[in-house]
N, C-alpha and C positions, 0 to 999 in steps of 0.2 A: 777056967777064968771067965768071969762074967763081963760082957761088954756093955757099957752104959751109953745111952744116947746123949749127945751134947745138949747142955743147957736144960736137962730135964731131971736129972738125978734118977731116971728110971732105967732099969735094965732093958735090954732089947726085947726080952720075952714079955715083960710087963708092958712095955710100950706097944707091943703088938696087940695085947689084949685091950689096952686103952683105946687104940684106933678103931677097933671093931665095936666097941661100946658106944662111941659118940654118935654115929648115925642113928642107932636104935633109940637112943635117948631123945634125939631131936625130933624124930618121927612121932614118938609117944607124946612129947610135949605139944607138938602141933595138933595132933589128934585130939588132945584135951582142950584145945583152944587157948592154949597158954603160950605166951612168947614174950619173953623179956619184960614181964610185968604188965602187958596190955590186956583189955576185956573186949567182947563182941558187941557192935553197934546195933540198935533196934531198927526195924523197917520204917521207911518214910510214911507218914499217915496220909490218907486220901483227903485232899482239900477241895476238890471239885469233881463232878461227874458230868460229862457231856454226852448227848445223844445225837448221832450224826444223821438220822433219818429226817426227811422233810416233814414238817407238821402242817396240817394234820396228816396222819397216815390214812390213806383212803383204801377201804376194803369193801368187798361185797360178802354176803353170807357164804361161808365156805372158803373164802379166799384167805391167803396167808401172805405175810410180809415180815421179813427179818429186820428187827430193830437193833442197832449196834450202839453199845455204850463204851465210853472211854474214861476211866478214872485218871485223875491227874494229881500230882503233888503240888505243894505251894509254889514250886518253881515253874509249874506248867508242864513238867515232864510227865509223859504218860507212864502209868504204873501198871504192872501186870501181876497175875497170880493172886488177885484179890477176890475173895468170895463175893457174889452179887445175889441180890434177892429181887425177883420180878413179881409185880402184882398188878391187878386190873381193878379199876373202880367199879366196873359193872360187867361181871362175867356173862350176863345175858346178852350183852352187845359184842364183847370181844374178850378172848382169853389170851394169856401169854405164858410161855414156858421157855426159859433160857433165851429170851429175846425174840422168840418166834410168836408173832401175833396172829391170831386166827379170828376172822369175822364170824359172828354168830347170828346176829339179827340187826336190822336197820336201827341206827341210833348213834350216840356219841359216848365214848368212854375215855378214861385217862389211864395210860400205861405208865407205871412207876418202876424205877430200878434204884435199889439202895446198895451202896458199897460202903462198908463200915458204917459210918453215921451220916453219910452224904447221899441225898436222894435227887434224882432227875426225873422229869416227866415228859411225856409226849401225848398229844391228843390223837385219838383214833376215831374216824367217822366211817361207819358202815352204811353204805348207800345201796339203792336199788341197782342191780346189775348182775353180772355173771362172770365167772372165770373163763377166759378164752385162751386156748393154747395154740401151738403152731399149726394144728389141724384146722384152725378157723372155726367159725360158728356164727350164730345169730343171737343177739341180745334184744329182748323185747321187755320193756318196763312201763310202769305207770299205766297199766291197763291197755297196753298197746299203743299209747300215745307217742312213744319214741322207740325206734328200732335201730340197732346198729348191726350192720352186716360186715363181718370180718373175714376176708378171704384167706385160704390156706397160705401159710408162709408170711403173712403180714406181721406176725410177732414171732420172735425166736424162742420165747419161753412163756409160761403161763402169766397172764396179766389180769388184774381186777378191772374189768370194764364196767364203769359206773356212770350213772346218770342222776342229775339232781336239778330241780328247777332253779334257775339262776336268780339270785337276789341282788346281783351287782351288774345286771345288763345295762349297757349304755341306753339312756332314755332316747326314744325316737317316736315321733308321731306315727311312723309307718310300721312300727313293730306290732306284729299280730299278738293280741293278748294271749298269755299262757303258752307261748311257744319258745321262750328263751330257756336254754338248759346248759348246765355245766357238765362237760364230759371228762371223765377221769380214767387214768391218771392225767392230770393237766399237763400238757406239753409232750405227752407220749408220742413218739414218732413211729410210723408204720412203713414196712418195706414195700407194701402195696396199698393203694388207697382203700379205705374202708368207707362204707356207705352209711350215711346218717339219714334217717327218714323221720319227719316230724309231722304229726297231724295238726290240723287247724280247724277252727270254727268259721265257716263261710259267712255267718251272719255278722261277724265283726269286721268284715272288709269294708273300708270306707267307700262312699258312693263314687268318688272320683278316681278309684283305683280298680282296674279290671282283675278278676281272679286269675286270669292267665299270666299276670305280671308278678305273681308271688315267686320269691326266690329264697334260697338258703343264704344266710349271712353269718360271718364270723366277727366276734367282738375283738377288735385290735386297737390297743392304746386308746380306749375310751370311745371308739367309733365303730360303726358297722361297715364291714367290707364284704361285697358279694362273693359267694363261692362260685367260681367259674363253672359253667356247665350244669348248675343246679336247675331242676325243673319241677313243675307242679303237675300233679295228677288230679284234676277236678273230680274225677269219678270216685276216688278214694279219699279226697280231701287231704292229700299228703304232698309235702314238698321234700325232695330227696336231693342229696348232693354227695359227691365223692371228696373225701378229705385225706390228707397225708399225716395229720397230727390232731391231737385233742386240744380243745379250747372250749370257749363258750360259743354256742351256735343258736340261731333263732330264725324265724320266718319274718321277712319284711315285705310289706306291700311295694308295688312298683313305685319307684321314685317319681315325684310329681315334677313336671316341667316347670322350671322357674324362669329361665331366660332362653331366648332363641336369637341367634346371631347369624345373619347371612354372610357367608364368606365372600369377600369382594374378589372380583376377577383380578389377576395380576396386572392387567392393563386394560385400556378401553377395548370394548368388543367391536370388531370390524363388521360392517354391514355384510349380509349374506353369508355369515359364518355361524357355527353352532357353538354353544358353551354349556357345560354341565355345572349347574349351581349346586352348592352344598350348604348345609346349615349346621352350626354347632349348638347343640341343645344341652343344657346343664340343669341340674337340680339346685336346691337352695344351698347345698354344701359345696357346690362347684364341681361336682362329679359329672363327667360327660355321659349323656344318655343316648341310646339309640331308639328313636321313636318314628312312627309314620309322620310325614310332613306334607302339608298341603301348600302348593305354590300358586302365586298369582302375579299378574303384571298390571300396572296402572295404565299402560299404553301398549296393548297387544299388537297394534298396527306397527309399532316400532320394535318392540322386543316381545316375542311370543314365547310362552313357557308352558311346558306340560304340567298340569296341576298335580300330578302324582309323582313323576320322576324328577322334576326340576330341570329337565333338558330344555334349553332355550334356543331360539332361532332369531337372529338379528335381521329384521326386514328393512328398516329405514333408519337413517341417522336421526338422532334425537336422544331424549332422556326418558327413561321409564323407571318407576319404583317397583322393585321386586320384593315381594312379601312372602315369608315362610311362616306357617302357623302349625303349631303342635300343641294339642291339649289346651286350646284356648289362649295360648301364649304366642305372640307374634314378634317377629323382627323384620325390619325393612332396610332396604339399601337402594339408593339412587344410582342407577347404572347408565353410563353414556355409551351410545352406539355411534361410532364414527364411520365416515365413508372410507372406501378403499383408496388405494393410491391414485393420483391423478392420471387420467387416461385420455381425455378428450377436451378440445377447445371448441365450444359451440358459439355460433353467432346469435346474438340476442336482438340487436337492432337490424333494420333493413340493410341489405348490401349496398343499395344505391339510394341516396336521398338528395334533396336540393335545398338550397338556402341562398341568402343574399351574400354577395361578394363582400368580403371584409367584415362579416358579421358572424358571431358565434352561433352554431346550430342550437336549436332548442333542445335537442337530445343528442349528446355526443355518442359515438359508437360504443357499444357495450358487448361484452362476451361473458361466457360462463365456463368455468373449469369444472369438469365432473370426473367421477370415477367410471369404471366400466359399466356400472349399473345406472348411470344418470344422476347420481347423487352429487350435489355441489361440494366442492373442495374449498375450504377456507384457507386463507393465508398464502395463496399461491401468487407469485409475482408475474404480472403481464406487462410487457413494455410496448407502448404505442409510439409510433413515429410517423412524421409527415413524409410521404413518398413523392408527392407531386402537388402542384397548385400553389405552393408558396404560403400556405396557411400556417397557423401556429397551434400548439397544444399546451394546455395547462394540466399538470398532474399526469404527465406522460407515463411515469412509472407507477403502476397501480397494483394494489393487493386485493385479492378476492375477499369478499365478505363471508359471513357465516353460511350463506347459501351458494357460494361460489361465483357470485357476480362481481364484475368490476368494469370501470370505464375511466377514461381521462376526465378531468374536471370540466374542461371545455375544449371544443374544436372550433377555432375561428378560421373561416375560409380565407383564401387569398383574395386580394383586392381586384383581381382581374376575373372577368366572366370566363367560365370554362370548367374543366374537370379538376377536382382535387381528390387525392387519395391518401389514406392513412393505413398503416399496417399494424396488426396486433401480434406480438411474438410471445409465445409461452414455451419456454425451453422444454424439449423432450416430447411434446405432444404432436401427433401426426398432422393435425390441421393447421399447425403454425408454420410460417406466418399467415395471418388471415387479413385480406384486403377489404377496406371499406371505401366506397366512392361517394363523393358529394358533388353535385353540379352547382357551380356558383353562378347565380343569375344576378342581374343588376339589382342593386338595392333600391331603397325608396328614393323617389325623386328628390334631388337636392338643389339642382340649378336649372333654370330655364333661360334660354337665350334665343335671339332672333335668328332664324335660318334663311330669311329673305330680307330684301330691302325694307327698311322701316319708313322710308320717305318715298311717296308716290305722287304721281300727277294723273289727272284724268278728267273726264267730262262728267259734270254733275248728272246724276241719274244713270250713268253708265257703269260698266264693270271695271274693277281695278285691273290694270294691265297685267299684274301677276298676283296670284292668290297668296295672301300672307301665310307664312309658316314659321314655326318655332321648333327648337330642339331641347329635349329634356334629358339630363344625365343624373346619375347618382353621385354620392359624395366622392367616388373614386374616378369619376369621369366615364363610367360605363353608361352607354345609352339605355334609356329607360322606356321600354315599349309599354303599350296599353295604358298610358297615362292620359287621363281626360283633361284637356286644356279648354278653358272657357274663353271664347272670343266674343267680345261685347262691343258693338259700335256705340259711339256717343250719340246723344240725341241729335237727330237730323243728319246723322252720318250714314244712313242707309241700312242695309240688311246684309246678313251673311248666310251662306249655305254650307253645310258640311258638319261632320261629327266632332272634329277637334281632338281625336284620339291619336296618340303617338303610334307610329308604325314600328316595325322591327328595328329601324334605325334611330328610334327615339324622336322622330319628326312628326309633328302634327300640322297638317296643311288644310286650309279651308278649300271648299270647292270653288267659292267665289265671294267677292265683296262687291255689292252694288252700292254705288255712292248714293247719297241723298240727292234730291232734285235741285237743291239750291247750290249755286256755285259758291266756292269758298273753301275754307279748311275743314276737312272732315277727319275724324280719328277713330281708331279701332284698338281695343286693348285685348292682349292675350293674358289671361289670369290663371295662375296656379298657386293657390294659397299656401303659404308656409314655406316656400322654397326661395332660394336666392334668385334675384333677377326679375321676380314677378312684381308688377305686371310689365309686359312688353307693349309699348305703344307704337302703333303704325299711324303715320300722318299722311294724309292725301290732300293735295291742292287741286281743287276742281274748278273748271271753267264752264260757262254756260254753253250749251251746244249751238252750232251755227247751222241754220237751215240749208239744206242742199237738195232735198228731194221731198216730193209729196206723193203719197200713194193713197188710193181708196182704202178706207178703213172699215166702212159699213154702208149698206144700202145700195150697193152696186148690183145691177142686173135684176132689179125687181120690177113689177108691173102694177098698174092701178087704173081705174076708170078715170075718164076726164073729169076734171074739177073735183077729184077726191084725193085725200092724202094717201101717200104710199105707206106701207106698213112700217118700214124702218127708215128714219130720216137719214139722208145721205151724210157720211162723215169721211174726213180725210186725216191722214197722219203726216206731220211734218217731222223729218229726222235730219240729223247732221250726217256728215260723210260716214261716221261709224255706225249709223243706224240708231243712234240715241235719239229718242223723241225730244223735240224742241218745244218746250212749253211757251205759252204766251204768243 
């Protein structure tokens, strides 16, 4: 009995044969690219080809560089497995095979790659130079005008070291003609510095630039920057410098000094101290330069400076102009030298003077405040005060001037004759307080008065019973010595004897007053012009003398012949009891 499978109508043996046939059929159909009525899609066409190598590709003769192309579809998706055709525009300059470009000779060529119908190109420039590998080496090109020394290990693989005169060098007056070159590969980095040496023509050096100032420079962002440590060899007319990467390099003459600025001291320079001046020297581009500098001072007695080093010594307070000169450019700075700290109080006016009581001295006491070196200190406060004598001060609190001097405005002595003192106090100074002495003498005569009786009696022709005297004092009542008083008798009032000069007590006394011979009123004046009380009048009432005695006056005791005249006629004198001659 045959068993049938459910829902198939097939016997179990036939179903078994059917199951084994189905996979075989499916595999065959898939192998023929058939499936449920579908057909196979064609490959996406190339829409663009890009070359990833930088342009231009820089080579040297014998050097190689791999150029990579990438075909892309319209969607921008990279395509693979497409046949490519490489060609060169000039096989005498460069050849190409499967993207490997080989430099043949100096020149420019175009490398093309075509994928399907799309072509991409890249320019190739073969320059002077040489392939250098990890072992290092030396490249000399352009008839020895440029040399590149590459030490071992500076590059990890072979590199096309190329050199070409630069056509895009930044313009500069200082650029030596024919010394700017492009070194390739541009931007190449080196593990160890390589040495670039460039020759120059000394006849092209400008007159204001020394040959010793030539240096190697790199073109950076349109400007020249010095290669640190570069040096010139005048004997070979070569400038060399060590660089860590390739760029454009050239020889520039020494930058010309454009400005010189003297750096100001941080504060005023103190006398008797030293200071090292410095100058900032820059070129027209604002770059700081290092140049020999000559130094000078407008006032070497104040601030002395070494003409080579700029080391200065402050000698005296004051102002000096310091000038720095480099390559005919100069900069100047006014510098102030100030005294040191206050150290001493010095006496300027005499310790002891004299003046009229109650009157201001012609010169008030003065002092000077100085530093330890005798330089005047300005702005220092000195306080003056009356210590004795009762005088007064104006401007007692005084400040020293620019040279350290100061004094009160006035010192008026006390009204009494005697000693006056003033002290000057300057805080912190060893000589403080300092004492000034003034001896107050009587002032100018101001008043005259009678010192003896002004009414007298006496005998005409005789002496006054008491010599007239007067007293002279100043405005404050101090006796005034050595004042000349004029004693003048009125007409017929006799004569006087004596100088009429006041003594230490201010008293002027006549030696005597002899009355006139005529009895009556006689007067005498004591005159001191311009003072109060002058003139002083002395009045004497005189009487005629009374005869009381007669004595021989002349001719007594002489001899002569009889009946001849004696040589001197005999004469007698009649006097009163006081011995005053009696006329008539």
